[in-house]
C-alpha positions in Angstrom: -5.7 -53.5 -17.6 -6.8 -50.1 -18.8 -8.2 -49.7 -22.3 -5.7 -47.7 -24.4 -7.0 -45.0 -26.7 -4.8 -43.1 -29.3 -5.9 -39.6 -30.1 -4.3 -38.0 -33.3 -5.5 -34.4 -33.3 -3.4 -31.2 -34.0 -5.9 -28.7 -32.6 -4.6 -28.2 -29.0 -8.1 -27.3 -27.6 -9.8 -30.3 -29.1 -6.9 -32.6 -28.2 -7.1 -31.3 -24.6 -10.9 -31.8 -24.6 -10.5 -35.4 -25.8 -7.9 -36.2 -23.2 -10.0 -34.7 -20.4 -13.2 -36.6 -21.3 -11.7 -39.9 -22.3 -9.2 -40.4 -19.5 -10.8 -42.2 -16.6 -10.0 -45.1 -14.3 -10.7 -47.6 -17.1 -9.2 -45.7 -20.1 -5.7 -44.4 -20.7 -5.3 -41.8 -23.5 -2.2 -41.3 -25.6 -2.1 -38.3 -27.9 -0.1 -36.7 -30.7 -0.5 -33.8 -33.0 1.3 -35.0 -36.1 0.1 -37.4 -38.8 3.4 -39.1 -39.5 4.1 -39.7 -35.8 0.5 -40.8 -35.3 0.7 -43.4 -38.0 3.9 -44.8 -36.4 2.2 -45.0 -33.0 -0.9 -46.6 -34.4 1.1 -49.3 -36.1 3.4 -50.1 -33.2 1.1 -49.5 -30.1 -1.4 -51.8 -28.6 -4.5 -49.6 -28.8 -8.1 -50.6 -28.6 -9.4 -47.4 -30.2 -8.0 -44.6 -32.4 -9.6 -41.1 -32.5 -8.3 -39.6 -35.8 -8.7 -36.1 -37.2 -8.7 -35.7 -40.9 -6.7 -32.4 -41.2 -3.3 -33.1 -39.8 0.3 -31.9 -40.5 2.6 -34.4 -42.0 0.0 -36.8 -43.2 -3.8 -36.4 -43.3 -6.2 -38.7 -41.5 -7.6 -40.3 -44.6 -4.1 -41.5 -45.7 -3.4 -42.7 -42.2 -6.6 -44.8 -42.2 -5.8 -46.1 -45.6 -2.3 -47.2 -44.6 -3.4 -48.8 -41.4 -6.0 -50.9 -43.1 -3.6 -51.9 -45.8 -1.2 -53.0 -43.1 -4.0 -55.1 -41.5 -4.2 -52.9 -38.4 -7.8 -53.4 -37.6 -8.1 -51.2 -34.5 -11.5 -49.4 -34.5 -11.2 -45.8 -35.8 -13.5 -42.9 -35.1 -12.7 -40.1 -37.5 -13.2 -36.4 -36.7 -14.4 -34.3 -39.6 -15.5 -30.7 -40.3 -19.3 -30.4 -40.4 -19.4 -29.2 -44.1 -16.9 -31.9 -45.4 -19.3 -34.6 -46.4 -16.9 -35.9 -49.1 -14.2 -36.3 -46.5 -16.6 -38.3 -44.3 -17.5 -40.7 -47.0 -13.9 -41.1 -48.1 -12.8 -41.7 -44.6 -15.4 -44.5 -44.2 -14.5 -46.0 -47.5 -10.9 -46.1 -46.4 -11.8 -48.2 -43.3 -12.9 -45.9 -40.5 -15.6 -47.5 -38.3 -17.4 -44.3 -37.3 -17.1 -40.5 -37.5 -18.0 -37.4 -35.5 -18.5 -33.9 -37.0 -17.0 -30.9 -35.4 -18.1 -29.3 -33.2 -19.4 -32.4 -31.3 -20.9 -32.7 -27.9 -18.9 -34.5 -25.2 -21.8 -36.7 -24.4 -22.0 -37.9 -28.0 -18.3 -38.5 -28.1 -18.4 -40.6 -25.0 -21.4 -42.5 -26.3 -19.6 -43.4 -29.5 -16.4 -44.4 -27.7 -18.4 -46.5 -25.3 -20.3 -48.3 -28.1 -17.2 -49.2 -30.0 -15.3 -50.3 -27.0 -18.3 -52.4 -25.8 -18.2 -54.2 -29.1 -14.5 -54.8 -28.9 -15.0 -56.2 -25.4 -17.8 -58.5 -26.5 -15.6 -59.9 -29.3 -13.3 -61.3 -26.6 -16.0 -63.0 -24.6 -16.5 -66.8 -25.3 -20.2 -67.4 -25.5 -21.8 -70.6 -26.7 -23.8 -68.9 -29.6 -20.4 -67.8 -31.0 -19.4 -71.3 -31.7 -21.5 -71.3 -34.9 -20.2 -71.4 -38.4 -22.4 -70.0 -41.2 -22.0 -71.4 -44.7 -23.5 -69.7 -47.8 -22.2 -71.4 -51.0 -18.4 -70.4 -51.0 -18.8 -68.0 -48.2 -18.0 -69.3 -44.7 -18.3 -67.2 -41.5 -16.6 -68.7 -38.5 -18.0 -66.8 -35.5 -15.6 -68.1 -32.9 -12.5 -67.3 -34.9 -14.1 -64.1 -36.3 -12.8 -65.1 -39.8 -14.5 -65.1 -43.2 -13.4 -67.4 -46.0 -14.5 -67.0 -49.6 -13.6 -70.3 -51.3 -10.2 -71.1 -49.8 -9.2 -67.4 -49.4 -9.4 -65.5 -46.2 -11.2 -62.2 -46.5 -9.7 -59.5 -44.3 -12.5 -57.6 -42.5 -12.4 -54.9 -39.9 -14.2 -55.6 -36.7 -17.2 -53.4 -37.7 -17.4 -55.0 -41.2 -17.4 -58.5 -39.6 -20.1 -57.5 -37.1 -22.3 -56.0 -39.8 -21.9 -59.0 -42.0 -22.6 -61.4 -39.2 -25.7 -59.5 -38.0 -27.3 -59.7 -41.4 -26.1 -63.2 -42.2 -27.7 -64.6 -39.0 -31.1 -63.5 -40.4 -30.9 -64.1 -44.1 -33.7 -62.6 -46.1 -34.7 -60.2 -43.3 -34.6 -56.5 -44.4 -32.9 -54.0 -42.1 -33.2 -50.2 -42.4 -30.1 -48.1 -42.0 -31.3 -46.9 -38.6 -31.8 -50.5 -37.4 -28.3 -51.4 -38.4 -26.9 -48.3 -36.7 -28.7 -49.2 -33.5 -27.8 -52.9 -33.6 -24.2 -52.9 -35.0 -22.9 -49.5 -34.0 -24.9 -49.2 -30.8 -26.7 -45.8 -31.5 -29.3 -44.1 -33.6 -28.6 -40.7 -35.0 -30.2 -39.0 -38.0 -27.7 -38.0 -40.6 -25.2 -40.9 -40.0 -26.6 -43.2 -42.7 -23.3 -42.7 -44.7 -21.7 -45.0 -42.0 -23.9 -47.9 -43.0 -23.7 -47.2 -46.8 -19.9 -47.1 -46.8 -19.6 -50.3 -44.8 -22.0 -52.1 -47.1 -19.9 -50.8 -50.1 -16.7 -52.1 -48.5 -18.2 -55.5 -47.8 -19.3 -55.8 -51.4 -15.9 -54.9 -52.6 -14.4 -57.6 -50.5 -17.0 -60.4 -50.9 -18.5 -60.0 -54.4 -16.9 -60.8 -57.7 -19.0 -57.9 -59.2 -19.9 -55.4 -56.4 -22.4 -53.8 -58.8 -24.3 -57.1 -59.0 -24.0 -58.5 -55.4 -24.9 -62.1 -54.5 -24.7 -61.8 -50.7 -25.4 -58.3 -49.4 -28.4 -57.0 -51.3 -30.1 -53.6 -51.4 -33.9 -53.4 -50.9 -34.6 -50.0 -52.5 -36.4 -47.5 -50.3 -36.0 -49.7 -47.3 -32.4 -50.8 -46.6 -30.3 -54.0 -46.9 -30.6 -57.7 -46.4 -28.4 -60.8 -46.7 -29.4 -63.2 -49.4 -31.8 -66.1 -48.5 -31.4 -67.8 -51.9 
């Protein structure tokens, strides 16, 4: 079965570019140019990836992302932003986007990002012996096989990227990772200037896991270096 990708982009040239370069024997692309229609399609369709522009008629991409995550639609999202709109990029990531690309972007980089995200989604469905593990840290339980996280008796809703980031660090408690190492290992690429992706996901993890995100117990900052999972 082909991987289904939803493109929500109102610029006809960019929409056409995305369709031309993402459609292939393994991928099927569906596209729309309106935010309200795009949100409906994202909620009701069986997509493995969403490519989402920020500036859209009807409903902007940040609000779409926010509503999808609130509805527990955890499909990976790549957000398209204008090069100068750093605030939009950060907000988009904070609302639950997995990654972003700045316009204008190269086709090669687009394909690399899509490939990396889809590869991670595919790996999540493979049953490998190491994934039978369960990691316990005080009240925090990470069930790798079920891809679930419990805090006490309460399930913590994480996107696929949030879960992968948490698991990657929790498997090596106490080891410090730079942002570039996390980009390479979790997102599958290294690219200068995309550290916001890591920072925003760390912030979201803390919001969901920590009783006081400003004084985290699990996901810790090592100033001037990066992040680590607690080994205490």
